[in-house]
C-alpha positions in Angstrom: -3.6 -19.8 22.8 -4.7 -22.3 20.2 -2.7 -20.6 18.2 -0.4 -22.8 19.6 -1.1 -25.7 19.5 -2.5 -25.9 16.4 1.2 -24.8 14.4 2.4 -28.1 16.6 0.1 -30.3 14.7 0.3 -28.3 11.8 4.1 -30.2 12.4 3.2 -33.2 12.8 0.6 -33.5 9.4 3.5 -32.0 8.1 6.0 -34.6 8.9 3.6 -37.8 7.8 2.8 -38.2 11.5 -1.7 -37.0 11.4 -3.1 -39.6 12.8 -1.9 -37.8 16.3 -4.4 -35.2 15.2 -7.6 -37.1 16.2 -5.5 -37.4 19.8 -5.6 -34.0 20.8 -8.3 -31.6 20.9 -8.2 -28.1 18.8 -9.1 -26.1 22.3 -8.2 -22.6 23.2 -4.8 -23.3 25.7 -4.2 -19.6 25.8 -3.6 -20.1 29.5 -0.4 -21.7 28.3 0.8 -18.6 26.8 2.0 -15.0 29.0 3.2 -11.4 28.5 7.1 -11.0 30.1 7.2 -9.0 31.9 9.3 -6.1 31.7 12.5 -4.9 33.6 11.9 -1.7 35.0 14.4 0.9 34.3 16.3 1.4 38.3 14.9 4.7 39.4 18.7 5.8 39.2 18.8 6.4 36.0 21.8 4.0 36.0 21.5 1.1 32.7 20.2 -1.7 33.1 22.7 -5.2 32.8 21.5 -6.7 29.8 21.0 -9.9 28.9 24.0 -11.7 26.5 22.8 -11.7 22.7 21.3 -8.9 22.7 22.7 -5.1 21.0 25.3 -5.1 17.9 27.6 -2.9 18.6 26.9 0.8 16.8 29.1 0.0 13.6 26.4 -2.3 12.9 24.1 0.7 12.0 24.0 1.0 7.9 23.1 4.4 6.1 20.9 5.8 6.0 18.4 4.5 2.5 17.6 6.4 -0.7 13.5 6.0 -0.2 13.4 7.0 3.8 15.5 9.6 4.6 13.1 12.0 5.9 10.3 9.7 7.4 13.5 8.4 9.3 14.0 11.9 10.5 10.7 12.4 12.0 10.5 9.0 13.6 13.5 9.1 15.3 12.8 13.1 16.7 8.7 11.7 17.3 11.0 8.6 19.5 13.0 11.5 21.5 10.1 13.6 22.3 8.6 10.5 23.8 11.1 9.0 25.6 13.0 10.3 28.4 15.7 8.2 27.6 16.1 8.5 24.4 16.0 12.7 24.4 19.2 12.1 27.5 20.4 10.6 23.8 20.4 6.9 24.7 20.4 4.6 22.1 17.5 2.4 24.0 14.4 3.7 26.0 13.8 3.9 29.5 11.2 1.0 29.8 11.9 -2.4 29.1 15.8 -4.3 28.6 16.4 -4.3 24.9 15.7 -7.6 23.2 14.4 -8.9 19.5 10.4 -8.4 20.1 11.4 -4.8 21.7 14.9 -3.7 19.8 14.1 -0.2 21.4 13.0 -0.7 25.2 10.0 2.0 25.0 6.9 1.6 26.2 6.1 2.9 22.3 7.8 3.7 19.4 6.9 6.1 16.6 6.5 3.7 13.8 4.5 5.4 10.3 3.5 9.8 10.6 1.8 10.8 11.2 0.6 9.7 14.3 0.8 6.1 14.5 3.2 4.0 17.2 3.3 0.4 18.6 4.1 -1.1 21.5 6.7 -4.2 21.0 6.5 -6.7 24.1 7.5 -10.2 24.3 5.3 -12.7 24.7 6.6 -16.1 25.8 5.3 -19.8 25.0 7.1 -22.1 27.3 9.7 -20.3 27.0 10.1 -19.5 23.3 9.5 -15.3 23.1 7.1 -15.6 20.4 7.1 -11.6 20.5 3.2 -9.0 20.0 3.0 -5.6 19.2 -0.4 -4.0 19.6 -0.1 -0.5 17.7 -1.8 2.5 18.6 -2.8 5.3 15.5 -3.9 9.2 16.0 -7.6 9.7 14.8 -9.0 12.6 13.2 -11.3 12.9 15.8 -10.9 14.0 19.1 -13.4 12.9 22.7 -11.9 15.2 25.1 -9.7 18.8 25.0 -7.3 19.3 22.4 -5.6 15.6 21.9 -7.4 13.1 19.4 -8.7 10.1 20.1 -6.8 6.8 19.9 -7.5 3.4 18.1 -5.4 0.9 19.6 -5.2 -2.2 17.2 -4.7 -5.9 19.1 -4.3 -4.9 23.1 -1.3 -5.9 25.1 -0.8 -6.0 28.6 -1.7 -2.5 29.5 0.7 -1.4 33.0 1.5 1.8 34.3 4.0 2.9 32.2 1.3 2.6 29.5 -1.8 3.7 30.4 0.7 6.9 31.2 2.5 7.3 27.8 -1.3 6.6 26.1 -3.1 9.5 28.4 -0.6 11.7 26.6 -1.4 11.5 23.5 -5.2 11.2 23.7 -8.6 9.7 24.8 -8.2 6.0 24.1 -11.4 5.4 22.5 -11.8 2.0 19.9 -10.0 -1.2 20.7 -9.7 -3.5 18.8 -9.4 -7.7 19.1 -8.3 -7.8 15.2 -8.9 -12.0 15.4 -9.7 -14.9 17.7 -5.8 -15.4 19.0 -5.6 -11.5 19.5 -7.9 -11.3 22.8 -6.5 -12.6 26.2 -6.5 -8.7 27.2 -9.3 -7.8 25.7 -11.1 -7.8 29.1 -8.4 -5.9 30.9 -9.1 -3.0 28.5 -13.2 -2.8 28.5 -12.3 -2.7 32.4 -9.3 -0.1 32.7 -11.2 2.8 29.8 -14.9 1.5 30.2 -16.2 4.9 28.2 -14.4 3.1 24.8 -16.1 1.4 22.4 -14.7 -2.7 22.4 -14.6 -3.5 18.9 -14.2 -7.8 18.6 -13.9 -9.6 15.1 -16.9 -11.6 13.8 -18.2 -14.3 16.9 -15.9 -12.5 18.7 -18.8 -11.3 21.5 -20.1 -15.3 21.4 -15.8 -16.9 21.7 -15.3 -13.9 24.5 -18.7 -12.9 26.3 -17.0 -12.2 29.6 -15.1 -9.2 27.6 -18.0 -5.8 27.4 -18.2 -5.7 23.7 -19.7 -2.8 22.2 -20.3 -4.8 18.6 -18.6 -6.6 16.5 -16.6 -5.7 12.9 -18.7 -6.9 10.1 -18.7 -10.4 9.1 -17.5 -9.4 5.3 -16.7 -5.7 5.6 -14.6 -4.3 3.0 -12.8 -1.3 2.4 -14.8 2.0 1.0 -11.9 0.8 -2.7 -12.5 -2.9 -2.8 -14.6 -4.0 -5.9 -15.6 -8.0 -5.3 -17.2 -10.5 -7.7 -19.7 -10.5 -5.2 -23.8 -9.0 -6.2 -24.4 -8.9 -2.3 -23.7 -5.3 -1.1 -20.6 -3.8 1.4 -21.3 -4.5 5.2 -21.6 -0.6 5.8 -19.9 0.6 10.1 -21.9 -0.9 12.7 -22.9 3.1 14.3 -20.0 4.6 17.2 -17.1 2.8 14.6 -14.7 5.0 13.4 -14.5 6.6 10.0 -13.6 4.0 7.1 -12.1 5.8 5.1 -10.0 6.9 8.6 -9.1 3.7 9.2 -10.5 1.1 6.6 -11.2 -3.3 7.9 -10.9 -6.5 5.5 -12.1 -9.5 6.3 -10.5 -12.4 5.2 -13.6 -14.4 5.5 -12.0 -17.3 3.7 -10.6 -19.1 6.2 -11.3 -22.5 6.8 -10.1 -24.9 10.0 -9.6 -28.2 8.3 -9.5 -29.7 12.0 -13.2 -27.8 12.5 -15.2 -26.9 9.7 -15.5 -23.4 10.9 -13.0 -20.9 11.0 -9.6 -20.3 12.9 -8.2 -16.7 12.8 -11.0 -14.8 11.4 -9.2 -12.0 11.0 -9.6 -8.2 9.8 -6.6 -6.7 8.3 -6.6 -3.3 8.6 -5.3 0.3 6.4 -4.3 3.9 7.8 -5.1 6.3 4.5 -2.7 8.6 5.7 0.5 7.1 7.2 -0.1 4.4 4.5 0.1 1.6 7.0 -1.0 -1.6 7.5 -1.6 -4.0 10.0 -1.3 -8.2 10.5 -1.4 -9.9 13.0 -1.3 -13.8 12.0 -2.1 -13.3 8.3 1.1 -12.0 8.3 4.6 -12.3 10.6 8.1 -11.3 9.7 10.1 -13.2 12.3 14.1 -11.9 11.9 16.2 -13.7 10.8 19.2 -15.7 13.5 21.6 -12.2 12.4 19.7 -9.9 14.3 19.2 -7.6 11.3 16.0 -6.2 10.4 14.7 -7.4 7.6 18.0 -9.0 5.9 15.0 -12.2 4.9 14.6 -9.3 2.2 18.0 -8.6 1.3 17.1 -11.6 -2.3 14.7 -8.6 -3.5 15.6 -6.1 -6.1 17.4 -3.1 -4.3 16.0 -4.4 -0.9 18.3 -2.1 0.4 17.0 1.5 -0.7 14.7 0.6 1.6 14.0 -0.6 5.7 17.2 -2.2 5.3 19.4 -3.2 8.5 20.1 -1.5 12.1 19.1 1.8 12.7 18.3 4.6 15.8 14.4 3.0 16.0 15.8 -0.5 14.7 18.7 -1.4 16.0 20.5 -4.8 15.3 21.5 -7.6 18.2 24.0 -10.5 18.7 21.5 -13.2 17.5 17.8 -14.5 18.0 17.3 -17.3 20.5 17.4 -20.2 18.9 13.5 -21.2 20.6 12.0 -18.5 18.5 14.9 -19.5 15.5 13.2 -22.5 15.4 9.6 -21.1 16.0 10.7 -18.9 13.0 10.9 -21.4 10.6 8.3 -23.3 11.6 5.6 -20.4 11.2 8.1 -20.3 7.1 8.7 -23.2 6.0 5.0 -25.0 7.8 2.5 -23.7 8.8 2.1 -20.9 6.0 1.8 -23.2 2.9 -0.1 -25.4 5.0 -2.3 -21.7 5.6 -2.5 -21.0 2.1 -3.2 -24.7 1.3 -5.8 -26.4 3.1 -7.3 -23.2 5.1 -9.2 -22.0 2.2 -12.3 -22.4 1.5 -12.2 -24.5 -2.1 -15.1 -22.2 -2.7 -13.1 -18.9 -1.9 -9.8 -19.6 -2.9 -10.6 -16.5 -5.8 -11.7 -15.0 -3.0 -8.5 -15.0 -0.3 -5.8 -14.5 -4.1 -8.9 -11.3 -5.0 -7.9 -10.2 -1.0 -4.4 -11.0 -0.9 -3.9 -8.8 -4.3 -5.7 -5.8 -2.6 -4.2 -5.6 0.3 -0.7 -6.5 -1.4 -1.2 -3.0 -3.6 -1.6 -5.2 -6.9 -5.2 -5.5 -7.3 -7.4 -2.3 -8.8 -7.7 0.2 -5.7 -6.1 -2.2 -3.6 -3.8 -0.7 0.1 -1.0 2.2 -1.3 1.2 0.4 1.7 4.1 1.4 2.5 4.9 0.2 6.1 3.2 -2.8 7.1 3.0 -3.2 11.2 2.4 -7.5 11.5 1.1 -8.5 15.3 5.1 -10.7 15.2 8.1 -9.6 13.9 10.0 -6.7 12.4 8.6 -3.4 10.8 8.2 -3.2 7.3 8.8 0.1 5.8 10.3 1.7 2.0 8.5 1.9 -1.1 4.8 1.2 -2.4 7.1 -1.5 -4.2 8.9 -2.4 -2.0 6.6 -3.6 0.6 4.1 -4.6 -2.5 7.2 -7.8 -3.2 6.8 -8.2 1.0 3.7 -9.0 0.8 3.7 -10.9 -2.9 5.5 -13.0 -1.7 4.1 -13.7 1.7 0.9 -14.4 -0.4 2.8 -17.0 -3.3 0.8 -14.0 -5.7 
């Protein structure tokens, strides 16, 4: 995972020891990262003995926020439909132990209505859990029987429980690796679903030739409603892609790695129109604070408690966050983010970067009306569009 190496270099540069960077090549160390093998529940149905410092007591559940009661009820109902442990009245799922990177212990967790699910997994780098999340969306199209086609964003390790859960939902139709770092399991998915279309971010086919790619998302892809100062026409969808009105792509074509002069993530973010959901991988993250309470890092925002804050059935609080994950959050928030915003945007693309950030935040003309943010790393954010605007505005320093 070359991003991890890059983050370490950013830490050293920020600490004033930039000379180190000339001695360390910017190469992929993806093999040093591994997805944690989840611990399945015993077949006899008995509860697992969970590791210490995971789940907090039930009294930590807060009142249902004013702006999100109906959505919560629907999500809880859907979660009980797809997980037998939750259906039986238990407070955690049947898939794995719980922790900050899979708070519920489910193979799939409903994330937004209609038809948006997440697969939350631990992801270790040198024993530090940095978390990883895949998103699955039910499309309006149907290839087989009466089940919907599925759009899979940022695939995680494909095990049997996940395969079975997906088969119950629909047909895996499109699998997207949205940036250079979120491609570890693409080959596995391509082999498991040979009829699915495998899509990568711009340049991915050259970087990962062993994957049986269908194609790439076009360079400078923009949503239909995006207004740009550029006179260049918007790239059209590649033949065989999903409907761009249903799931809208936006390519961050403004990035440069200051050490190589090339794009580092080359990320494409997506917006699901029906559920008003934004999906990101490494352009936005939301690692939890050490108190283990969902989105408590936004408690300084006006009316934040009226949105999706605190512990509830699908976002239970924890007894705390491991020290390695807490340190990772500090590195990302305090060091990498300013490094990215100040040094990883091309000088001649700074205005375009700001326009993109404004658009996905819902601030720019015709911008996305976001009510759910699904990052690959950290907790989901749900609530009013005004709340998500504030969250994204803060993240991008707008």
